[in-house]
Backbone as CSV, one residue per row, in Angstrom:
resi,resn,N_x,N_y,N_z,CA_x,CA_y,CA_z,C_x,C_y,C_z
1,MET,-49.487,-148.803,0.060,-49.647,-148.014,-1.134,-48.307,-147.704,-1.791
2,SER,-47.287,-147.437,-1.007,-46.005,-147.095,-1.598,-45.322,-148.292,-2.230
3,ALA,-45.786,-149.501,-1.926,-45.169,-150.707,-2.480,-45.249,-150.739,-4.004
4,ALA,-46.239,-150.076,-4.565,-46.372,-150.045,-6.019,-45.201,-149.311,-6.667
5,PHE,-44.636,-148.329,-5.979,-43.547,-147.539,-6.536,-42.220,-147.758,-5.824
6,PHE,-42.268,-148.104,-4.538,-41.071,-148.275,-3.729,-41.128,-149.606,-2.984
7,PRO,-40.999,-150.738,-3.688,-41.102,-152.025,-3.010,-39.948,-152.229,-2.030
8,ASP,-40.240,-152.913,-0.947,-39.222,-153.229,0.042,-38.543,-154.527,-0.382
9,PRO,-37.261,-154.493,-0.755,-36.594,-155.701,-1.241,-36.416,-156.761,-0.152
10,HIS,-36.551,-156.391,1.106,-36.368,-157.324,2.211,-37.676,-157.971,2.662
11,ALA,-38.790,-157.576,2.083,-40.081,-158.150,2.468,-40.194,-159.573,1.924
12,ALA,-40.838,-160.440,2.700,-40.987,-161.839,2.297,-41.841,-161.968,1.042
13,ALA,-42.898,-161.213,0.961,-43.788,-161.254,-0.203,-44.026,-159.820,-0.671
14,HIS,-44.060,-159.657,-1.965,-44.294,-158.320,-2.510,-45.791,-158.092,-2.636
15,THR,-46.344,-157.430,-1.653,-47.762,-157.107,-1.646,-47.912,-155.604,-1.559
16,LEU,-49.118,-155.121,-1.598,-49.348,-153.681,-1.519,-49.039,-153.098,-0.143
17,VAL,-48.866,-153.932,0.855,-48.570,-153.427,2.195,-47.109,-153.600,2.584
18,SER,-46.269,-154.006,1.647,-44.863,-154.225,1.979,-43.959,-153.107,1.474
19,GLY,-44.493,-151.897,1.374,-43.706,-150.769,0.914,-42.855,-150.178,2.019
20,LYS,-42.086,-149.188,1.664,-41.229,-148.513,2.631,-42.050,-147.468,3.385
21,PRO,-42.013,-147.498,4.725,-42.857,-146.589,5.512,-42.615,-145.109,5.221
22,PHE,-41.375,-144.698,5.024,-41.122,-143.281,4.766,-41.603,-142.864,3.389
23,ALA,-41.617,-143.802,2.454,-42.172,-143.491,1.136,-43.675,-143.273,1.250
24,THR,-44.328,-144.104,2.053,-45.763,-143.940,2.279,-46.047,-142.592,2.925
25,LEU,-45.263,-142.225,3.933,-45.430,-140.929,4.594,-45.199,-139.789,3.615
26,ALA,-44.193,-139.921,2.761,-43.895,-138.862,1.786,-45.046,-138.699,0.786
27,ILE,-45.588,-139.812,0.315,-46.726,-139.743,-0.616,-47.913,-139.074,0.055
28,TRP,-48.199,-139.450,1.299,-49.292,-138.819,2.035,-49.043,-137.318,2.189
29,ALA,-47.811,-136.951,2.577,-47.496,-135.540,2.834,-47.651,-134.700,1.570
30,VAL,-47.211,-135.216,0.439,-47.326,-134.463,-0.813,-48.795,-134.258,-1.181
31,GLN,-49.600,-135.320,-1.101,-51.011,-135.148,-1.464,-51.714,-134.228,-0.475
32,HIS,-51.391,-134.318,0.800,-52.004,-133.449,1.802,-51.621,-131.994,1.551
33,LEU,-50.347,-131.752,1.330,-49.859,-130.391,1.086,-50.506,-129.784,-0.146
34,VAL,-50.504,-130.506,-1.239,-51.062,-129.978,-2.491,-52.559,-129.705,-2.365
35,LEU,-53.305,-130.650,-1.801,-54.754,-130.476,-1.707,-55.147,-129.354,-0.744
36,VAL,-54.515,-129.288,0.416,-54.860,-128.231,1.378,-54.436,-126.865,0.850
37,ALA,-53.265,-126.789,0.236,-52.771,-125.505,-0.273,-53.613,-124.982,-1.441
38,THR,-54.119,-125.884,-2.271,-54.828,-125.431,-3.472,-56.344,-125.341,-3.309
39,ILE,-56.964,-126.388,-2.758,-58.426,-126.371,-2.659,-58.934,-126.341,-1.218
40,GLY,-58.008,-126.376,-0.246,-58.404,-126.232,1.153,-59.032,-127.459,1.777
41,THR,-58.921,-128.609,1.144,-59.532,-129.808,1.684,-58.802,-131.045,1.174
42,THR,-58.776,-132.075,1.986,-58.242,-133.358,1.538,-59.426,-134.224,1.119
43,ILE,-59.148,-135.402,0.629,-60.223,-136.298,0.211,-61.116,-136.647,1.409
44,GLY,-60.505,-136.976,2.537,-61.279,-137.299,3.741,-62.078,-136.117,4.259
45,HIS,-61.474,-134.928,4.243,-62.203,-133.727,4.671,-63.424,-133.513,3.791
46,ARG,-63.237,-133.673,2.498,-64.349,-133.443,1.570,-65.490,-134.425,1.827
47,ILE,-65.155,-135.681,2.076,-66.179,-136.696,2.345,-67.012,-136.311,3.567
48,PHE,-66.349,-135.762,4.591,-67.056,-135.421,5.825,-67.500,-133.967,5.890
49,GLY,-67.402,-133.241,4.778,-67.897,-131.876,4.726,-67.067,-130.892,5.526
50,LEU,-65.742,-131.065,5.513,-64.842,-130.186,6.260,-63.924,-129.450,5.308
51,ARG,-63.404,-128.316,5.774,-62.489,-127.519,4.974,-61.487,-126.847,5.886
52,VAL,-60.254,-126.698,5.425,-59.218,-125.993,6.170,-59.177,-124.553,5.670
53,VAL,-59.273,-123.601,6.600,-59.216,-122.179,6.252,-58.226,-121.477,7.176
54,ARG,-57.819,-120.281,6.780,-56.988,-119.468,7.669,-57.826,-119.028,8.855
55,ASP,-57.168,-118.512,9.885,-57.885,-118.067,11.080,-58.957,-117.038,10.767
56,ASP,-58.734,-116.199,9.736,-59.742,-115.195,9.411,-60.961,-115.803,8.722
57,GLY,-60.852,-117.052,8.257,-61.973,-117.750,7.644,-62.310,-117.314,6.244
58,VAL,-61.509,-116.417,5.670,-61.835,-115.876,4.360,-60.809,-116.297,3.303
59,ARG,-59.558,-116.006,3.575,-58.513,-116.247,2.579,-58.164,-117.733,2.466
60,PRO,-57.712,-118.171,1.279,-57.264,-119.554,1.117,-56.040,-119.833,1.994
61,VAL,-55.809,-121.089,2.284,-54.724,-121.473,3.182,-53.373,-121.101,2.604
62,GLY,-53.096,-121.440,1.364,-51.829,-121.129,0.729,-50.747,-122.156,1.056
63,PHE,-49.670,-122.095,0.306,-48.621,-123.098,0.402,-47.879,-123.075,1.734
64,ALA,-47.502,-121.896,2.218,-46.693,-121.810,3.445,-47.445,-122.373,4.654
65,LYS,-48.672,-121.971,4.842,-49.459,-122.462,5.983,-49.779,-123.948,5.830
66,ALA,-50.040,-124.378,4.603,-50.292,-125.803,4.363,-49.033,-126.624,4.648
67,ALA,-47.866,-126.082,4.335,-46.609,-126.793,4.604,-46.372,-126.940,6.102
68,ILE,-46.621,-125.884,6.866,-46.469,-125.955,8.321,-47.428,-126.997,8.885
69,ARG,-48.666,-126.941,8.458,-49.692,-127.870,8.938,-49.339,-129.317,8.592
70,THR,-48.892,-129.551,7.367,-48.537,-130.895,6.922,-47.356,-131.445,7.704
71,LEU,-46.328,-130.637,7.888,-45.154,-131.091,8.652,-45.516,-131.408,10.097
72,MET,-46.357,-130.588,10.676,-46.765,-130.836,12.063,-47.599,-132.111,12.181
73,ILE,-48.506,-132.343,11.238,-49.311,-133.565,11.287,-48.430,-134.790,11.077
74,ALA,-47.417,-134.672,10.229,-46.509,-135.799,9.993,-45.779,-136.203,11.274
75,LEU,-45.634,-135.282,12.210,-45.021,-135.599,13.501,-45.979,-136.329,14.436
76,VAL,-47.266,-136.376,14.105,-48.348,-137.069,14.802,-48.726,-136.417,16.131
77,ILE,-47.804,-136.141,17.011,-48.112,-135.609,18.339,-49.002,-134.366,18.271
78,PRO,-48.692,-133.354,17.439,-49.550,-132.157,17.416,-50.989,-132.440,17.019
79,ALA,-51.211,-133.487,16.243,-52.570,-133.784,15.791,-53.423,-134.412,16.887
80,VAL,-52.804,-134.966,17.919,-53.573,-135.599,18.992,-53.622,-134.746,20.257
81,VAL,-53.030,-133.571,20.207,-53.075,-132.628,21.332,-53.851,-131.417,20.848
82,TRP,-54.925,-131.067,21.562,-55.750,-129.946,21.120,-56.095,-129.051,22.292
83,ASP,-56.612,-127.865,21.953,-56.954,-126.874,22.974,-58.445,-126.929,23.294
84,ASP,-58.906,-125.969,24.086,-60.315,-125.958,24.499,-61.279,-125.693,23.347
85,GLU,-60.806,-125.135,22.232,-61.646,-124.918,21.050,-61.697,-126.148,20.150
86,GLY,-60.890,-127.160,20.471,-60.828,-128.356,19.644,-59.831,-128.263,18.510
87,ARG,-59.020,-127.222,18.512,-58.006,-127.051,17.469,-56.732,-127.770,17.865
88,GLY,-56.193,-128.564,16.935,-54.937,-129.256,17.176,-53.769,-128.284,17.150
89,LEU,-52.651,-128.709,17.721,-51.468,-127.853,17.715,-51.008,-127.532,16.299
90,HIS,-51.238,-128.447,15.370,-50.857,-128.184,13.979,-51.662,-127.024,13.398
91,ASP,-52.930,-126.917,13.757,-53.745,-125.790,13.285,-53.344,-124.495,13.979
92,ARG,-53.054,-124.559,15.259,-52.629,-123.353,15.988,-51.310,-122.825,15.426
93,ALA,-50.357,-123.720,15.176,-49.046,-123.312,14.668,-49.150,-122.718,13.260
94,ALA,-50.027,-123.264,12.441,-50.159,-122.803,11.061,-51.114,-121.616,10.919
95,GLY,-51.878,-121.317,11.965,-52.859,-120.234,11.863,-54.037,-120.630,10.997
96,THR,-54.440,-121.899,11.117,-55.564,-122.403,10.333,-56.600,-123.010,11.267
97,ARG,-57.746,-123.321,10.708,-58.772,-124.028,11.467,-59.576,-124.899,10.511
98,LEU,-60.168,-125.946,11.054,-61.002,-126.862,10.291,-62.453,-126.453,10.515
99,VAL,-63.185,-126.183,9.438,-64.573,-125.745,9.553,-65.471,-126.675,8.764
100,ARG,-66.729,-126.729,9.179,-67.726,-127.558,8.477,-68.268,-126.754,7.299
101,THR,-68.322,-127.389,6.127,-68.813,-126.705,4.944,-70.275,-126.999,4.659
102,ARG,-70.791,-128.055,5.265,-72.210,-128.393,5.104,-72.686,-129.050,6.384
103,SER,-73.964,-129.120,6.556,-74.487,-129.717,7.793,-74.258,-131.220,7.789
104,ALA,-73.992,-131.739,8.985,-73.774,-133.181,9.135,-75.098,-133.906,9.016
105,ARG,-75.063,-135.095,8.463,-76.290,-135.873,8.317,-76.450,-136.839,9.437
């Protein structure tokens, strides 16, 4: 995806998959941060009926908590380590949780 804006000059062929990896990560991080901070859900979360909320389940996530969560997920390790409640380390560190907004089909 980043190849459209940040092509890798060393790639043999200029295709959509020959972009710079850190540019791809940066694009992902910006969209994740903006969407979680503003509407509490990413595109994938919305498709599967999920939403990110603060631990109290009432207030919106906000920029600071979304930034912590995004940075932790970008490190990958916190997203694959979870506790007995099923919460990833990124959610524990940010004080957020992923909740279902509608019943699964």
